[in-house]
N, C-alpha and C positions, 0 to 999 in steps of 0.2 A: 357519596357512598363509599365506604371503606372497602378496599380490595384484600384486606387481610388484617392480621393482628400482630403487634409487637409486644411481647411480654418482657418487662424489665423489673429489676429489683428496686429497693428503696433508693430514691434519687440522691439522698444525702450521702449514702455510703457506697453505692454500687458502681465501681469504676468500669467494669466490663459492660454494664448496661449503658453507661454514658457513651462508650465507643460505638456500640451497635446502634444506639438511638441517633447519634450524630450521622452515621452512615445513611440510615434510613431517611432522615430529614434532609440531608444534602442531596439525596437521590430524588426527593420529592414524592416518595411513595405514599399513597393514601391508605393509611392503616389506623386501626384503633389501638391506642396505647393502654395496656393493662399493667398496673403495678402489683407485683407480689411482694409484700413487705418481708424483708429478711429477718432472720433470727426470731421468728414468732412460732408459737406451737403448731400452727397449720402450714408453715412454710414448706416443709419437705413434701407433704402430700400435694399441695397445690402445684409445686414445681414438677412433680412426677406426672401430673395430669397433662401437662402441656409440652414439656421438654424431654427429648430422649436422653439427654445427659443429666437431667435433674438440675440444670443450672440455667441462669439467664445471662445475656439476652437470648431470646428465641423468637424467630420470625416465621409467621405463616403468611404467604403471599401468593394469591392466584394458584393455589394447589401445591405450591412448593413449601416445604418445611425446612428451615435453615437455622441451625443453632451454632453457637460459638461466634464471638464478635468478629474474628477474622474472616470466617466463612460468610457472615452477613455482609461484611464490607466488600468482599469480592463479588457476591451476588448483586449488591447494589451497583457496583462498578460496571457490571455487564449491562444493566439497565440504563445507567447514566455514565458513559465512558469518561466524562470530564472529571470524575472524582479522583483519578490518578493524573499525574503530570502527563502532558501529551508527548513530550520528547522521550525517545527510547531510553537514553542514559539516565535521565532524571527519573523516569518511571521505575527503572531497575533499582536505582538508589532508594527511592521511596519505599518500594516493596521490601528492600533489605532492612531499612531502619524500622519499618513496621513489624517485620518478623522478629527483629531483635527485641523490640518492646514487648511483643506478644509472649515471647518465650523466656525473657530474662528479668533482671533487676529485682530479684527476690529480696535482697537486703533492704532496698527502699520500700518495697511493698509491705514487708513485715514491720518495719520500724515506723514508717510514716504512712499510715493507711489513709484512704480518702474519707474525709469528713467535712462537709460543707457548712456545718453549724457554726455560726459566728462566735457563739459563746465558747465552744470547744476551741476554736482557733486562738482566742485570747489567752487560753491557758496552755495551749500546745506549742506556741511560738518558741523556737529556739531549742526545743527538746528532741530527744531521740536521734541525736547525731551520732549514730553508731559508725564504727569503721566501715562496715559493709554498706550502709546507706550512703555514706560520704563517697565511697568508691563508685557506687552506682550514679550518684549525682554528677561526679566528675565525668563519667563516660557520657551521660546524657547531655551535659553542657558541650562536650566535644562534638557529639552528633549534631546538635543544634547549630553550633558555630561553623562546622565544616559544611553542613548542608546549605546553610544560608549563604556562605561565602561562594559556593559553587553554583547554586541554583536559585537563590532567593533574591536576586537583585530586583529592585523596583517594587518591593512589597514587604509587609510586616511578617508574613508567614514563612514556613520552611521553604516553600517553593515559589515565593513571590506574592503576588496579589491575591491569589485564590487560596481559600482554606480547603485543603485536600484531605484525603483519608490519612495521610501522614500526620497532619495536625490533629485530626480526630483521635488518633491512637495515643498521641502524647498529651491530649487534653487532661486526662486524669492526673498525670504527673504535674501539670500546671496547677491543678487544684491542690495537690499535696504541697507544692512549694508555697502557694498562697496561705495554706493553713499552718504549716510547720516552720515556714520562713527560714530555711537554711541560707547560708551565705552564698550568693550567686554573683556572677559577673554582670555588669550593667547590660550587656547585650542580651543575656539570658532574661534579666528582669524586664527588658523591653518586649521580648517575645511573650513572656508570661502576661504582661499587660494587654498585648494585642489579642491573645487567645481569649482571655477573660472578657474582653470587650466585644467579642463576636456576638451577634444577635442570638444565635442558637445557644451559646453558653449562658447568656443572660436569661434566656427562657428556662434553661435547665435549673439554674440557681433559684429563680423565682418559684418554680414548681417544687423544688426541694424545700424552700422556706415555708411552703404552705402544707407540707406533710404533717399528719397528726403527731403530737408529742409521743404517743404510745409507740410509734415506729422507731423512735430514737432510743434504742436499748442500751443497757449498761455495757454490753460487749464492745460496742463501737464508741461509746461516749466517755469511757473512763480515761482520763488523761494521766499518762505516766508521771510518777513522782521523781 
């Protein structure tokens, strides 16, 4: 029996929903998942019915209502403390790089949006390498490299063997790199492969592939020329 509801947007496009969904799944919360398709005539009204901010993800769990992906992540971490690294310095580092992801990288977000459609990826590869996006990519690669060098020994993820909330927050970036295929260092490509191969990521991709064609609107499916 479900203890609550997680509202998310179209899986093919909604990067913030992916972060919140990963946090909820990593915490093992028993919730019903409800998709509100983005960029549809009824989207705004449906979001207003469930989310105080009018955005997804939004989580209702045992009487608590939590919106914004970072708030959902912290809520989940209270219920399942292992979602953050256990060591104090590693945990501080993880929170810092998650906050940086949550607040920044607008150049990458605007130029290389999340789109998991394989046909779109075939046309998008190599495009939208704007100066702003490339600067963000360089910073992200630095974050990944320095984090793994300091804390990632013994595993494929940012903090080693376990897929943590830090990995969850960079997962949509991984999907962007898989779609737009900017030039990356080999160690970055190895991390991308590890994240994409995680069972939860495979589940998300499979569910995205099963979404109705009508949800894949022109707004997100138009490949830049």
